[in-house]
N, C-alpha and C positions, 0 to 999 in steps of 0.2 A: 491597531491593525488586526484584522481577523486572522485566525489561525487556519488558513486554507492553503492547500498545496501550491497553488500558483505563486504564492508569496514566500515559499520555503526554499532555502538554499539547496536542499536535496532533490528538488523536483526538476525534471528535465522533460521537455516536450518530445513527442514522437518525431516532430520535424527536426529538432535539434539533434536527436539521437541518431536519426537516419537521414542525413543531408543528401544522400545519393538518391533518395526517393523524391521525385519532383512533384508528384500529385498525391498528396496525403488525402485519403478519402474524408469527406465531410464528417462522417461519424467518428473519426479518430482525432479530430482537431481539438477536442476538449479533454483528451486523456494524455497521460505522460507516465513517466517512470520515477520511482522513488529510489534514491541511492543511499538511504539512511541504513546504518548497520544494525538498527533496532528491528529491521524487517529481515527475517531469515527463513530459508527453506529448511524445514526440520520437523521436530516433534515436541512433545511436552517437556522433554529433557533439555532442549536447546532454546526454548522460548525465554527471552529475557523478561525480567519482572516488569519492565516498562516497555516491552516490545511485542512483536507479532510474529508468529511462525505460520507459513503457508505450507500446505501439504497436498499431495495428490495420491490417488489410489489406483490400483490396477483395474478396478471395476468402473473406470471412467467417472470418478467422483473427485471432488476437491473440497477443501475447507481451510479455515484458518483458526489459530488459537491466539489468545491475547494474554499477556501477563496481567496480574491483578493491579498493577500500577500503570498500565497502558492508558493513555488519555484518548478521548474520542470527541469530535466536534458534534456528534449526534447524541451526547450524553443526556439522559433524563433521570431524575431522582427516582429511586425505588419507592413504591408505595408500601407502607407498613401494614 
């Protein structure tokens, strides 16, 4: 099985999360929410070694940090 979100126990679709919304826009039908505790709102001090922290800034910017043991389906080997 591929390690993709729709097959993960932590993934919940927008429709399942918000059942009171009857007409989910087409552009939202392929997105959902992750409820894994390895994804945290925080900073470099709160980022798990195998997790991800997401941040936002007062200057209307946002970013995320990953721990050195975080895995990614988009991984590509570094070139030496």
